C-alpha positions, 0 to 999 in steps of 0.5 A, a space after each residue: 490271844 492277839 486281840 487281848 494283847 492289842 487291847 492291853 497295849 492301848 492302856 500302856 504308855 510306850 516309848 519310841 524305838 528299841 534298836 536291838 543287836 544280837 552280838 558275839 562279844 568281840 573287838 569287831 562287833 564292839 566297834 560296830 556297836 559304838 559306831 551305830 549308837 553314835 549314828 542314831 544317838 538320841 533316837 534309839 533306845 538300845 538292847 544289846 544281847 550277847 549270845 557268845 564271845 569273851 566275857 571281858 569284851 562283853 563287860 567292857 562294851 556294856 560299861 562303855 555304852 552305859 557310861 555315856 549319858 547320851 546313850 539310852 540303854 534298855 539292857 546290855 546283857 548276856 542272852 539267857 540262851 548264850 553259849 558258855 565257854 564250855 559250849 553248853 547252853 547258858 543255865 539261866 533259862 526259865 522253866 517255860 523255855 527249859 530244855 536239856 543242857 546235855 548237848 554241847 555247842 561250840 561255835 562263834 557265830 549264830 547260824 547263817 540264815 537262809 539267804 546268807 547261806 544262799 548268798 555265800 554259795 553264789 559268792 563262792 561260785 563266782 570267786 571259784 573258792 575251793 574248800 577242801 573236803 577233808 575229814 579233819 575239821 581243823 583244816 577248814 578255816 575262816 579268818 577271825 574278825 579280831 586278830 586275823 588269825 586263821 581259826 577253826 569254825 566249821 558248821 559240822 554235824 557235832 556243832 550247834 548254835 542258837 538261832 535268832 528266832 530263839 534269841 528274840 525271847 530275850 526281848 520279851 521283858 522289854 517289848 511292852 515298853 516300845 512302839 517299834 523294834 529295829 533288829 540288826 545283825 551284828 554285821 550291820 552298819 548304820 553309817 549314814 543312816 537317817 533314823 528320822 527320815 526312815 521312820 517318817 517313810 515307814 509312818 507316812 508312805 501309805 497314809 492314811 492307812 496305818 504304817 505296815 507291821 513289818 518293814 526293812 530298810 534297803 541294803 547299800 551293798 549290791 551283793 544280796 541274794 534278793 536283788 530287791 533289798 539292795 538300794 541299787 535295784 530301786 535307783 531312779 524309780 522314784 519309789 518311797 516305799 513298796 509292799 513286799 512278800 518277804 522281809 529278811 532276818 538281817 534288818 527287820 523292823 516291827 510294830 512292837 505289839 505285833 512282834 511281841 505277839 509273834 514271838 510269844 504266841 508263834 515262835 514259842 511253838 517252834 523254839 524247841 525244834 529250832 534249838 535242837 536243829 541249831 538253825 531256823 529258816 522259817 521265821 522270815 518266811 512266816 511273819 509277813 502272812 502272820 502280819 496279814 492275818 493280824 491286820 485283818 483279824 485283830 486290827 480290822 484293817 481293810 484288804 488294801 492295807 500293806 502289812 509288809 514293806 520295803 522302806 525304799 525312800 529311807 536311808 539304806 544300811 550297810 552289810 559288812 558281811 563279817 559272817 562269811 564262813 568257808 564250810 565243808 560242802 558235806 557239812 553245808 549239805 547237813 546244814 541245808 537239810 536241817 534248815 529245810 526241816 525247820 521250814 517243814 515244821 513251820 509249814 505244818 504249824 502255819 500252813 497258810 503263813 509259810 511262804 514256799 516260793 521265796 524267789 519270784 513270788 515275793 519280789 516286788 520288782 518281778 515283771 509278773 509278780 511285782 504287779 501285786 505289790 503297791 508302790 508309793 511315790 512319796 510320803 504324805 507331808 501332813 502325816 510327817 508333820 503330825 508324826 515327826 519326833 513321835 519315835 524319839 
């Protein structure tokens, strides 16, 4: 089906860049959204999808962004998979995605992705944070991002959340209109972000070969589980872009045609399991090798084509890390268990795509494995002149 999707895309007149944020409607996330929109004003079309939060905040955010004529809003809406105030899945899911709504969900944040949880483990160990192992979940606490009141938010056996891989389905009505997609977690800040420079880095670092299908900007903060996604790790290396074995879920960017195919043809096969588990750790282990296959079989590109890359020469984004949740160790074990069960499902469905080792083998800075990842030292000026403003 990928070839049919690609051939159809050639007949479609597409806009430039769709910037997407999946957010909990709250004061903290509203301020980040407003700031990000100002930072890339005129460059992004925006899709703001709310998975949870106060309806009053949701309405206010949508009203404010739509009333500013400088903003380009593709959509601002509640997800079809959003959590309701009663804790159940929203009831406006289409028949093709229908599933039982008898299970109750009660959580204020989407599940941590795999690297976020691993990073949290590292941070808690380094800070010697003690999390009391008690039976009463209300004694396990986090600091709410709205009013700093201590509230109960525990990833326990009785709670569920909607993984981002499921929320991607909300974008299907819009993907065909765009060339590129930029997905952001709600705690990603674009302060200082140069969209034009980053798009040129994506377009022209590997010229004359086509741009990679999956990329990500670096992250300014150094406390990342993968050191190679942090900007400090690349300081002084003179690299504009590097091939990589892994692009994280926090801030991926995609060729829109490929991403639509991946969501429609691949993630549709894991959606029900992800909803049931309340977590999905397989997507970012899979999409780079899926892109490799797509480049070879659909686009007929040569083996030297780089399909996944880090935009080292672009500007980094900031990770505000507002999702640092103190969880009970017993619950964390259950969460880890379900996460790896999802990885097993991806392995069964996509055995040649799903990466098992996400430590050294995917790292372009690893002394041994890094040799297989091409690193470009500059961007082609002819390419920049041709492609400049292409994504506005």
